[in-house]
N, C-alpha and C positions, 0 to 999 in steps of 0.2 A: 973827189978825184974825177976828172972828166976824161972819157976814153973815146977815141974816134971809133964809131961803130960801122958806118957805110961810106963808101966812095963811089957813086955812081954818077952817070951822066943825066940821070932824072932828078926830079925834085920829089922829096918824101916830106911829109908833115904829119902833125898830130900822133907822133910816135907814142905807142901804148903797149903795155904787156898783153900778149893775147890771153884768152880764157885759161889755157893750161900751162902759161908761163914759160912754154917752150920758144916762143917767138915774141918779135916785136913786130906788132901790126902797125902799118902806116897807111895813109893816101898817098897814092903816087901818082904824080902828074907824068903821064907817057908821051910819047910822040903824038901829035895831033891834039895835045891838050886832053887826053882821055884820063879822067881821074876814077881809079879803080883802088879796092883794097889789096895789100900785098903783105905776106908773112915772111920776115927775115928771122932766120934760125939764130938764137941767142949764142949758140955755140960756133956759129960761123957757117957758111955755105950759101948757096944760090936762094935767093927769094922765091916765094911760091904765091902765085896769084889765087886768091879765093873770091868766089862769087864772081866769075868773069862777066856775066850778064848785067850786073848792077853798076850803073853809071850814069851822071857823074856823082860820085860819093864825096861829100864835104867833110862830114864828121861822123863819129861813131861810138858805141860803147859795148863792150862785151857783158852779155847777161851771165854766161856759164861757158863751159868749153867749146860748145858747138853753136851756139845761137848768138847772133850780133845784131844790134839795132844800129841803124844807119840814117842820116840826114842826106837825103837824096836831093841834089839841086834840080830846080824846075820852077814854073809859075803855076801854082806855088809849090815850095819845097815840101817833100812828103817824108813821112817816117815809114821806113821799111825793115821789117825783121827777116833776117836771112838765117838759114841753117846750112853751115858750110859741109856737113856731111852729106846731105841729100840735094844741096844747091835750091831747095825751095825757099821763096820768098813770099812775103804778102805785105801789102801796104796797110799800116795801122792808122795814119792819122795824115792830115796835111796842114799846111800854113804853120809849119813847126819853126822853132828858133834853132841856132845851132848849137847850144848847149845840150849835152845828153849825160847823164851819169848813172853808172850802175849803185844800185842800193847797197850801201856799205853793211847793212844790218840783215834784209831780207834776201833770199836767193831768188833768182830768175825773175828780178823786178829792177825797174829803173826810173828816173825822172827825166822829163824833158819839159819844154814849154812850147806854148800854142799861141799864136798871135789872134786876137779878138778884136774885129772891128777895125783893123789897121790903127789901133791905139795903144794897146799894151799886150804884155805877155802873162799867161796863166801858167803856172807849174803844175803839171800833172804826175802823179805817181802811177806806174802801171805795171801790172802783172797779166792776170787774165782780162782785166778790163782796166779802163783808166778812172783815176779818182782826182778831183780837183783839190789841190793842196793850198795854194795861195796865189796871189796876184803880184808879179814883181813890180817894185815901185820905180818911180824915175824913168819910165819908158825904156828900161834895159832890157836884154834878153840874155846876157850872160851870168852864170851863177855856177856854184860847185856846192858839193855835199858834204858835210862833216861826217867823220866816222860814226858819231853817235845820232846821226839823222838831222841836225841843224842844217838850214841852208843859207850860204853866204853869197851876198851880191855887193854890187857898188853904186854908189852915187857920185859920179865926177871923181873926186879926190877921197870920197867917205867908203868905208867898209862897213856893211851893215849884216846883221844876222837875224834869222827868222828862227824861232824856237816851236818845235811842234805843241808843246803844252801851252806856252804863253800866247801863241798865234799872233804875234806882232813883230815888226822889224825894230831891232834894237843896235843903236851905234855902237860899233866896235872900237873904231879908230878912225883918224883923218890924216891921210898922208900929205896934206898940203904943205906942212913945215918941211918937207922933203923936196919940195919945188916939182912935185908931180901936178899934171894938168888934169890928165883922165885916165882912170883905169879902164882898160879895154877887155883884159882876159884874166882869168884867175884859176888856181888849182890847189888843192889841200893835200898835204902828204897822207899816206895810208894811216899813219899812226896819229894824225891830227896835229903834229907840232908846229908844222910849218905851213905858211901860206904863200905861194908865188903870185906875183901880179905881172902882167904886161901894162906898160904905161906909156903915155904920150909926153 
């Protein structure tokens, strides 16, 4: 069932449940094309601006109820960690990709990618420090994380999976027969049953 949730003059995207589940967090394009994070109460009410000094935000991932990792646009794009209670922020990395995902298994940890030598993206897992996980194939930067820790990405019409134990990319399926040209975004459901893809 699809329900109309917002009706604003602004543009909101990357809608994601907040760390405490009480809000839907979005990147909001405000007047003057300022992109900041806003919380929309699930039960209704006025949206709340969080971390007002951080802009322009492109993508984000909640680590817990108060900490959020953000892709902040720039040259290069930077990875910024923010605390919504204290308002404190700190830059963790640069040259990052737009995909970042909370670790479904370990708390206060997340995955993101970093561009290396303008050629390919390496996926890192980060908690207190970053750990090199694997290199994304096919010059892509979008990926998602399965509930059990496997990483899923695409190669044009193909969907491939990286398993932590096997440490290699395995073909899952090819959407070519569905007249798909290129997969550009993907997301996996929390229970791991469904994979949503954006295609051209």
